[in-house]
N, C-alpha and C positions, 0 to 999 in steps of 0.2 A: 423635243426631247429634252429631258431635263438635264440641267449642269450638275456637278457634283456639290455645289455648294448649297442646291436645293433638299437634300438630304440632311441637313444640319438646321437645329434650331436657330442657329445665327448664322450671318452671312460672313464668309470667310472674307470678303473684299473690305467688309467694315472692320476688321481687326486689324489687316495692314495700313500701318500708318498711324494707328492709334498708339503703340508704345513706342513713342519718340521719345520721351525724356526719361531719366533717371528713375526718377520717382515711380514712371508707370511700368519699368522694367524691373526694379527691385523687388515686389512681391512675387514676380513670376518666378524669378531667379530663387529667391527662398525656398518656394513650395517647391522647386525642382532639387533643390538642394536636399532640403529634409526629406522628400520622397526617398531621394537615392540613397540617404544614410539609413532611413528607416528600412529600405528595402535589404542594405549590407547588415543590418543587425538581425534582421530576420534569419538572412544566409548564415551570419555567424551562430545565433541561436542554435538554427538547426545542424550545424556542423557539430557544435559543442554538444546537443543531445545526443546526435549520433555517435559521436566520440565516446560519449560516457556509457551509450547504449553497449557500444562494442565491447568497453573496458569491462562492463558489467556482465557480458557473455562470456567472455574469456575468463574472468575471474570465477564465474560459477560453472565453466567448464573445468578449469583447474582445479577448483574446490572437489565436484564431482569425481574428477580422476584420482585425485588424492585422496579421497573417501574409501573409494572401491579399492584403491591400492592397499590401504591400511586394512580394508575389509577382508581382502584376500589374504594378507599377513594372517590377521586374526585367525582367519578360519583355517589356513595351513597350520598354524600353531596350536590351534584346538584340536585339530585331527592327530595331528603327531603326538599332543598330550595324551588324548584318548586312547590311542594306539598303544603309545609306551606302557599306560596303565593297566590296559588290555594284556597286553605282552607280560607284564610284572604280574598281574593276576594267574593267568596262565603259568608261568614260571614259578609261582608260589603253589600252585596246585600240584606241580611236577618234583619239585624239588625242596628242600628246605628252605624256611626262610632268610638263614644265615648265610646259606651258599648263595642263594640268590643276590643277596646284597653283595656280596664277595664279586660275583660275577658281573653285577652291574654297576661296579663303584667306578668313578673317575680316573682312578689310578691306571696310568698306563703301562702295559705289558707287551714286550716284544714277542714273547713266546705263549700262546695259549695253552700249550701243552702243559707247559711250567706252572702255569696258572693252576691247571685241572690237578697237579700232582700234590698242590700246597692244601687241598680242600679234603684231605685225608683226615679223620679224626680217631680217637680211642676214645670210648666210653666204657663207664663202669656202672654197675647196678641197674643195667638196662633189663626191662622184662619183655621178652619176645613171644610172639604169639604166630603160630601158623593154624588154619583153618582150610578146611577141604571138605567138599560135598560130597556125600555119600552116595556113590551109584552115578555119579555124574557122566563116567563114560560111555555107560550103557544107553543113558538118557540122551547123549550128543551122537549118537550112533543111530538110534532111532529115529530121530525127529529132524526136522529141517533146520537148517543153519540160523535163519530168521529167528526162530522159537527158542533155541539157545542163547543167541544175544540178548532178547528181550526178558529170557529170565534170569542171566546174568545181572543184566542191568538193573533189574528191579532189586534182586538179591543184594548187589553191592551198594546201590542207593542207599538202602536200608542200614547197611554198615558204616557206610561213611557218615550216616547222622549220628550214628552210635558214638563215633570216635568223637566228635565235638562234645557231646554229652559226657563223655568218660575219660576226656582228656587223653586219648590215644593217638598216635600217627600211624595213619596208612603208609607202608614203604611202598607195595607194591601189590600188584595180583599178577599171577600166572595161570592163567586158563582159568579153574575153578578154584585155587588156591589163594587164600587172601592172608596177607602177612602185615602185622601191625608190632608195635612197641609202645612202651611206655619208658620215658628216661632217655630218650635216645633225641628227641627233639622236643616234644612235650615232657609235663611231668617234673620229676626232679633230676636235675642233670647234673652228670659227674665227666667231664671231659676235657682232652687236651688234643692241639694239633700234634698230629704224628711229626710233620717235617721240622715245625719250631722245635719240639724237644730233641728231635735227632741233631739238630743245628748246635743249640746250646748246650746237650749233654745232660740235661734234667728236665726232669718233669713239672710243669707249672700248671696244676689243676684249677679249675674256676667251679666253684658249686654255686647253681642257682635254681630257683624253685618257681615253677609256673603253673599257674591254677587257671581255671577257666571262668570267665566272669562276661556274662551274658555272651557266651558262644565264643569269647576272643581269650587268647592265651597270652597274660602279660607276666611280664618277670616283675617279680615282687622284693628278691633280695638277692646281692650277688653272692652272699655266703652265709650260710644258717649252721650255726653250730649246735650240735645235738647236744642238749643239756645231762640227758641221761648217760649215765656211765656205761662204759663198755661191758662190766661185768654182769649187767642186766641183760644183756643179749646172749640169744643161743650161741656159744662159743665154737660148735661145729660147723654153723653156718658161716660164721666170719672166717674161720680157717678155709672153709671150701671158696669162699669168695676171693679170699686172699690168693690162694693156689691157683684161682682161675687168671688172676693179675699178674701172677709170676710166669704164666705159661707161654709169654711173649718175650720179646728180646728185652723189650723197653718195661722198666719197671716205675711205678708210680707211686713215688716217696712222699708226697707232701699233704695225702688225702689221708685222714685218720679213719680207724676201724668204725668209730662211732657214724661219721658222715656216709662209710660205705654202706653200713647196715641198715642204717636209716634210711637213705634213699631206696636200699633195696626193698624195705618193707613198703614203703609208701607205692613206689611204681609196682609192686607184685600185686599188691591190694586193688589198685586202680585197674590192672589190665584183667585180673580174675573177674571184676565188676563187669568191664566190658566184654569178657568172654560169654558171661553168663547171660547177658542180654542179647549176645549176637546169638546164640542158640535159640531162645525165646524169639527173637523177630526172625530167624530162618524159618518158624514155623507158620508166618503169614504168608509165604511165598511158597506157592505149589507148583511142583513140576507138571506139565501138560504132556503125560505120555501119549495120549492120542485123543483124538476128537471126542470131547464128553467125558474123558478119565483124567483125573489127576491124583499125584501123590506126593503128600506132605514132603518138606526137607527135612534131612538128617546131616548134621554136621559133626565131624571128627574136629577136635580141638587139642592142641599141645601148646603146653605155657613151661618155659625155662627162664631163670633170671642168671645173669652173669655178664661178663665183659665182652664187648666186640668193636670190630673196626667199622667204620663208614666211610665213603668217598664216591667220587664219580669214575665210572668205568667208561672209558674209550674218549674219543673225541667228537663222535657223531651220535646224534640220537642220545644225549646225554642220560645216564640211568643213574640213579642215587641206590648203591647197594649196601648191605650188610653182610658183613664176613665174620666168622669167629667159630670157636666151638660150642659156644653156646648157641649159635642159631642152628647149627647141624643138630644140638641135642633137641631143640624145640621139634624141628620138622621131623626128628625120629619119632618122638613122642606122639605126633599127631598120628603119624602112619600105622604106628601100634596102638592106637586109641580106639575108644568105642563110639557108636554112632549117639549123639546127643549127650556126650560127656565132655567134660574136661579131663585131659590127660597131664599131669603134672609131673615134676619132678619132685624129689624130696625137699630141693630147697624151697620150692614154691610152697610144699605144705608147709615147712616151718615158719616161712614168713608170713602166709596165712592162716593161721593155726584156726582159727574163729569157723572157719566152713566145715561143713560134713564129708571129710575125706574119707575115702576107704581104698583099702590097698588093691592093687592092678593085678598083681603075680605077674607084672613085667618088672624086670632089672635092668639098669645102666650103670654099668663098673660096680657091679655088687651094690647099687643103692636102690632101694625100694620106690618104685612110682606109685601113684595115688590118681584116682577117679572120684569126679565131682560131678553131680547130674544137677543143673540149676532149678530142675522144677518136679513136681509128683506129677506123675499121670494118675 
């Protein structure tokens, strides 16, 4: 049987007794010491590397957490901004921009109802249009509701495009009735805040001129002085407009007759062009009476120019309304009109004398009304 010493290249018995002197022990001690120090260096280096790795992992984890936190915040802010812009765009399609700006202002108000009451305005020299589809009630009764909705959407989409082209403002649609104005929001506006005028006891009118530039209405001047003297205008129309102004409890004294009639001429001219284009546009949309049978659309249009009041009615499902005698006259003119004709008051005829007006044999308050056909068959 082999002894343990036989498994080594050297004899352990030979080593014993060899390291008897310090000179013999010192190299072995130094080697042992250096080996221990090296092992400790390796251990400490390993620990430092692991510590640095751990710190790097924590730093990266902290960075990623902070990055995702900022990303989520930016995402929420971006979504809120986009949502706010969408809401503002929708409001601008429902209400006039000036009212939307007032409703979305940062001013704090304790009572929303009080805010809505302050949004009423009085307007002068506003041209008002009512348009109605001839035979719509029978058409709506005889066909499916979906067909009626598709027809109205196609018809009114065309009218909405014409509003942008002719500087008109769509007030509302009631069934097949389309209501538009010039001088209320677009065009040459003369307006005052009703609540403010009542509070201070005077009227402070602001005249602004807006025009369409690349489909966008921009305010061009805060006040435009009409250079032409009042004597050059039709005195009868001036008196009529002034009489409409004095029919309410508040009188507007700061506006001149030249400004009143100048705005009326511009607004009436623009709305007359819009009405003519509306009737022509309606001919491109046909009523599908039954399968395979269509009927061309005919419109009755009534136009009048005068003063009116505007404001928000109610506190739920806000609606922008226009009220006044001039509105009623425009509606009556539409109701008593002739298919594919503009039915206008004597005021409109006098303000737009260049059109081919002809008497309608219908009178309002002992004043003759007039018809205009925008195209020749």
